[in-house]
C-alpha positions in Angstrom: -30.1 -18.9 -94.4 -29.9 -15.8 -94.4 -30.6 -13.4 -98.0 -28.4 -10.5 -98.9 -27.9 -7.2 -99.9 -25.7 -5.6 -101.1 -26.1 -1.9 -101.8 -22.2 -0.8 -102.7 -21.1 -4.2 -103.9 -17.8 -3.6 -105.8 -16.2 -0.8 -102.4 -14.4 -1.4 -100.1 -17.2 -2.8 -97.8 -19.2 -4.4 -100.8 -16.4 -7.2 -101.3 -14.9 -8.1 -97.9 -19.1 -8.5 -97.5 -19.2 -11.3 -100.3 -15.7 -12.8 -99.4 -17.6 -13.4 -95.5 -20.5 -14.5 -97.3 -18.2 -17.3 -99.6 -16.4 -18.2 -96.5 -20.8 -19.4 -95.1 -22.1 -20.7 -97.9 -24.2 -22.9 -96.2 -25.8 -19.6 -94.0 -25.9 -16.7 -96.7 -27.4 -16.2 -100.0 -27.3 -13.1 -101.9 -30.2 -12.0 -103.3 -29.2 -8.1 -104.7 -26.1 -6.6 -105.5 -26.2 -2.8 -106.1 -22.5 -0.2 -107.0 -22.7 3.0 -109.2 -19.9 2.4 -112.0 -17.6 -0.6 -111.5 -19.5 -2.5 -114.0 -17.0 -5.3 -114.9 -16.8 -5.7 -111.0 -20.3 -6.1 -110.0 -20.6 -8.1 -113.2 -18.0 -10.6 -111.7 -19.3 -10.3 -108.7 -23.5 -11.2 -110.6 -22.1 -14.3 -112.1 -20.2 -15.9 -109.1 -23.7 -15.1 -106.8 -26.2 -14.7 -109.9 -28.5 -12.6 -107.4 -32.1 -12.1 -108.5 -31.9 -8.4 -108.4 -29.0 -6.5 -109.7 -28.6 -2.4 -110.3 -26.3 0.2 -111.7 -25.7 3.8 -111.3 -27.2 5.1 -114.9 -30.0 3.3 -117.6 -26.8 2.9 -119.6 -24.3 1.3 -116.5 -27.7 -1.1 -116.0 -27.6 -1.6 -119.8 -24.0 -2.4 -120.4 -24.1 -4.7 -117.1 -26.6 -6.6 -119.2 -24.1 -7.7 -121.5 -21.5 -9.0 -119.3 -24.1 -11.1 -117.0 -24.0 -14.7 -118.0 -27.3 -15.3 -116.6 -30.7 -13.4 -116.7 -31.8 -12.0 -113.1 -35.3 -11.4 -112.4 -34.7 -7.8 -112.2 -31.5 -5.2 -113.9 -32.1 -1.6 -112.8 -30.8 1.8 -112.1 -30.2 4.9 -109.8 -31.8 5.5 -106.8 -34.8 3.0 -108.5 -32.6 0.6 -108.4 -31.1 0.6 -105.2 -34.8 0.6 -103.4 -35.5 -2.8 -105.6 -31.9 -4.4 -104.6 -33.3 -3.5 -100.8 -37.0 -3.9 -100.6 -37.9 -6.4 -103.5 -35.3 -8.4 -103.5 -36.9 -10.8 -100.4 -33.4 -9.8 -98.6 -33.4 -10.9 -94.8 -30.3 -8.0 -94.2 -29.6 -4.8 -96.2 -25.7 -4.5 -96.1 -25.9 -0.8 -97.1 -21.7 0.5 -97.9 -22.5 3.1 -100.6 -21.3 6.2 -100.8 -22.6 9.5 -99.6 -27.0 9.7 -99.7 -27.6 7.9 -102.9 -28.4 5.1 -100.6 -30.6 7.4 -98.5 -34.1 6.4 -99.4 -33.7 2.8 -100.2 -32.4 2.6 -96.7 -34.9 4.0 -94.9 -37.6 2.2 -96.6 -35.2 -0.9 -95.4 -36.1 0.2 -91.9 -39.3 1.3 -92.3 -40.0 -2.6 -93.3 -38.6 -3.4 -90.4 -35.3 -4.5 -91.9 -32.2 -6.1 -90.5 -29.8 -3.5 -91.5 -26.1 -3.8 -91.5 -24.8 -0.2 -91.6 -22.0 1.0 -93.1 -22.9 4.5 -94.8 -21.5 6.9 -92.5 -22.6 10.0 -94.8 -26.5 8.4 -94.2 -26.0 8.1 -90.4 -24.7 11.3 -90.3 -27.0 13.0 -91.6 -30.1 11.2 -91.2 -29.1 9.4 -88.0 -31.2 11.1 -85.6 -34.3 9.9 -88.2 -33.5 6.8 -89.2 -33.0 5.3 -85.4 -36.5 7.1 -84.1 -38.2 5.3 -87.3 -36.5 1.9 -86.5 -37.8 2.1 -82.9 -41.3 2.5 -84.3 -40.7 -0.5 -87.1 -38.9 -3.0 -85.3 -36.0 -2.7 -87.4 -32.5 -3.6 -86.1 -29.9 -1.2 -87.2 -26.0 -3.2 -86.5 -23.2 -0.4 -87.2 -20.1 -1.8 -89.3 -17.4 0.1 -88.9 -15.3 -1.4 -86.2 -15.5 1.7 -83.8 -19.7 0.8 -83.3 -19.8 -2.5 -83.9 -16.9 -2.4 -80.8 -19.7 -0.3 -78.6 -22.6 -2.2 -80.0 -20.9 -5.4 -78.6 -19.7 -3.4 -75.4 -23.3 -2.6 -74.6 -25.4 -6.1 -75.5 -27.0 -6.4 -71.9 -26.4 -3.7 -70.5 -28.7 -0.1 -69.7 -27.4 2.9 -71.6 -29.1 4.8 -68.9 -26.1 3.1 -67.1 -22.6 4.7 -69.4 -21.2 7.3 -67.9 -19.0 7.6 -71.2 -18.1 5.8 -73.8 -14.3 6.6 -76.0 -14.5 5.4 -79.9 -10.6 5.6 -81.0 -8.9 6.8 -83.7 -5.7 5.3 -85.2 -4.7 8.8 -86.4 -3.9 8.3 -89.6 -0.7 8.5 -91.8 0.2 12.1 -90.4 -0.4 11.9 -87.2 3.6 12.6 -86.5 3.3 15.4 -88.7 4.1 19.3 -88.1 1.4 21.7 -89.7 4.1 22.9 -92.5 4.5 18.6 -93.1 0.8 18.4 -93.9 0.7 22.3 -95.6 2.9 19.7 -98.5 0.9 16.6 -98.1 0.3 15.2 -101.4 -2.8 12.7 -102.3 -0.6 10.1 -102.3 0.9 10.4 -98.9 -2.5 10.7 -97.2 -3.9 7.7 -99.0 -1.2 5.5 -97.1 -2.9 4.5 -94.6 -0.7 2.5 -91.8 -3.1 -0.2 -90.5 -6.4 -0.3 -92.1 -7.3 -0.9 -96.2 -10.2 1.0 -97.1 -11.5 3.5 -99.7 -10.3 6.1 -100.7 -12.7 8.4 -99.1 -12.6 6.4 -95.9 -9.3 6.6 -95.5 -9.1 11.0 -96.4 -11.4 10.6 -93.6 -8.8 9.0 -91.5 -5.8 11.0 -92.3 -8.0 14.2 -91.6 -9.3 12.2 -88.3 -12.7 14.2 -89.8 -13.7 9.7 -89.8 -13.7 9.9 -85.9 -15.5 13.0 -85.9 -18.7 11.8 -88.1 -18.3 8.7 -86.0 -18.6 10.5 -83.0 -22.4 11.7 -84.6 -23.2 8.5 -85.3 -22.5 6.8 -82.2 -25.1 9.9 -80.6 -27.7 8.2 -82.9 -26.7 4.3 -82.6 -26.3 4.5 -78.9 -28.8 7.5 -78.3 -26.3 9.5 -76.1 -25.5 13.0 -75.4 -22.3 14.4 -76.5 -20.4 14.6 -73.1 -21.0 11.5 -73.2 -18.4 10.5 -76.1 -14.8 10.8 -76.1 -12.1 9.8 -78.7 -8.5 9.3 -77.9 -5.7 7.7 -80.9 -4.2 4.3 -80.6 -1.7 3.9 -83.6 -2.2 -0.1 -82.9 -6.2 0.1 -84.0 -6.3 -2.9 -81.6 -8.9 -1.9 -78.9 -11.8 -0.4 -81.2 -14.2 0.9 -78.6 -14.4 1.3 -74.9 -17.6 1.5 -72.3 -17.2 3.3 -69.1 -20.5 2.8 -66.8 -21.5 4.5 -63.7 -19.9 1.8 -61.5 -16.5 2.6 -62.6 -16.3 -1.1 -64.7 -15.2 -0.2 -68.0 -16.4 -2.7 -71.1 -13.6 -2.8 -74.2 -13.5 -4.1 -77.1 -9.6 -5.6 -78.8 -10.0 -7.2 -82.6 -7.3 -7.5 -85.1 -8.0 -5.1 -87.7 -9.5 -6.2 -90.4 -13.0 -5.5 -91.4 -14.8 -8.7 -91.9 -14.8 -9.4 -88.2 -17.6 -6.1 -87.7 -18.7 -7.3 -91.2 -19.4 -10.4 -90.2 -20.6 -10.3 -86.5 -23.7 -7.1 -88.4 -24.4 -10.4 -90.8 -24.8 -13.2 -88.2 -25.8 -10.5 -85.2 -27.3 -12.4 -82.5 -24.9 -15.7 -83.3 -21.0 -15.4 -84.3 -19.1 -16.8 -87.4 -15.8 -18.8 -86.9 -13.3 -16.9 -88.3 -9.9 -18.5 -87.5 -7.7 -16.7 -89.2 -8.5 -13.7 -87.7 -8.7 -15.4 -84.9 -5.1 -16.1 -85.0 -4.0 -12.4 -85.8 -6.6 -11.1 -83.2 -4.3 -13.5 -80.6 -1.3 -12.3 -81.6 -2.5 -8.5 -81.7 -3.0 -9.0 -77.8 0.0 -10.5 -76.9 -1.1 -14.1 -76.9 2.0 -15.0 -79.5 5.7 -15.1 -79.0 6.3 -10.5 -79.2 5.0 -8.9 -76.5 2.2 -5.7 -77.4 2.2 -2.6 -76.3 -1.3 -0.7 -76.5 -1.2 3.1 -76.5 -3.5 5.8 -75.9 -3.2 9.4 -76.9 -5.4 12.5 -76.4 -6.4 14.6 -80.1 -4.2 17.4 -80.8 -6.9 19.7 -82.4 -4.9 22.3 -83.3 -3.7 20.4 -86.2 -6.8 17.7 -86.1 -9.6 20.3 -86.2 -12.4 17.9 -87.5 -13.7 16.4 -84.6 -14.5 20.0 -83.1 -15.9 21.0 -85.9 -18.3 17.4 -85.6 -19.0 18.3 -82.0 -19.7 21.5 -83.0 -22.4 20.2 -85.7 -23.6 17.3 -83.5 -24.8 20.6 -80.7 -26.5 22.4 -83.4 -28.2 19.2 -84.2 -30.7 19.8 -86.9 -29.3 19.2 -90.7 -25.6 20.3 -89.5 -24.0 17.3 -89.3 -25.8 16.8 -92.8 -23.9 19.8 -94.5 -20.7 18.5 -92.1 -20.7 15.8 -94.2 -21.6 16.4 -97.5 -19.3 19.6 -97.8 -16.5 17.3 -96.1 -16.9 14.7 -99.0 -16.8 17.2 -101.7 -13.4 18.6 -99.9 -12.1 15.8 -100.2 -12.6 14.4 -103.4 -11.2 17.9 -104.1 -7.9 17.6 -102.4 -7.5 13.9 -104.4 -7.8 15.8 -107.6 -5.6 18.0 -106.5 -7.8 21.1 -106.4 -6.8 22.0 -102.7 -4.1 21.5 -99.9 -5.0 19.0 -97.6 -5.2 22.1 -95.0 -7.8 23.3 -96.7 -10.4 20.3 -96.2 -11.1 21.4 -92.7 -11.9 25.2 -93.1 -14.1 25.0 -95.8 -16.3 22.3 -93.8 -15.9 24.9 -91.6 -16.9 27.7 -93.0 -19.9 25.8 -94.9 -21.5 24.8 -91.6 -21.1 28.7 -90.3 -23.1 29.6 -93.6 -25.7 26.9 -93.5 -29.1 28.4 -91.6 -31.4 26.4 -89.2 -33.7 24.9 -89.8 -36.2 20.9 -88.9 -34.8 17.9 -90.2 -37.2 15.6 -91.7 -35.7 13.4 -94.6 -36.6 16.1 -96.8 -35.0 19.0 -95.0 -32.0 16.2 -94.8 -31.7 15.8 -98.9 -31.7 19.4 -98.6 -28.9 20.4 -96.6 -26.9 17.4 -98.0 -27.1 19.5 -101.7 -26.3 23.0 -99.8 -23.1 21.3 -98.0 -22.0 19.8 -101.7 -23.0 23.3 -103.6 -21.4 25.3 -100.7 -17.7 23.3 -101.1 -17.5 23.4 -105.0 -17.8 27.3 -104.5 -15.0 27.4 -101.6 -12.6 24.7 -103.8 -13.7 27.3 -107.3 -12.2 30.2 -105.2 -9.3 28.0 -103.4 -8.3 26.9 -106.9 -8.6 30.7 -108.5 -6.2 32.0 -105.5 
């Protein structure tokens, strides 16, 4: 029985993690649930799972949450302290980090420092502080298992292999809803257009990042940190079917690939149960059909990224090469610009220029935990100022 703490339980990954856990009550129990502002959903989850620790975004929300609970947990908390309690004081064996932004950085750092098993789904934490966290994990003995489908694919391909024998790893991108759009169409794209992903069902932030392909740029940085790879060993291709999630090309010319149906419950389940695998008959049927074992033929295609229309991948490589706290600036500025687009404050085609301007303005420096948090604040402040200026035009 593995005891689970879920940071970001009401988001897309958190909800799907709970679905996986509910399908295997003999394997998992939930010790802590933490969310930001969706109190009704959090209360529903807590009343079903009865964790010892529950946490909301603010003290006022935590008080409202307590009123909605049909049982009395050991701890009702809020904010960064609540995330920390959920992570390290709930007697959990596994911490699922599925929050947005850098809110859970301290809690995830504490879990890694304590040598825990961390199922990491938070792009911003891994992009901004991945080098720091992965270095800390090597010292503490913590196990960081990626939840992103692409990094889960690479992780699975590398089990039992030596990283020194890797020639190239390949991340696949769906291309998002705008892959066939010309520049003029991108100028007119609306939030509703961007949120209509052709394959994946994700939260708004990740769906916008998929539309700009920034999600793939962030994943390049994550892969560098997770697998200790130089940027030139990481490539991106567009694979519209979202069946092949990642490849590893080895020095001897052999290639391993991981293929599966586009269902986030698969990498979530793998991260929760590692090194074991969970039975998943529904997903198994979908995967069999996806790779052509059903009644219809399956065709898999791969295309290069178009940097002219989607410059975000190039920006991510630039930040990775620059090192230090530049990835944290890339991530936070992108988050603010994407949110502004959803709020109709800027155009879709304004997102990447704002990120590029933030990177150009950021001064180089060390990349300790305090510097990473400062860089995150810099990226957000710069982006908000740039958004304000764009709204005046």
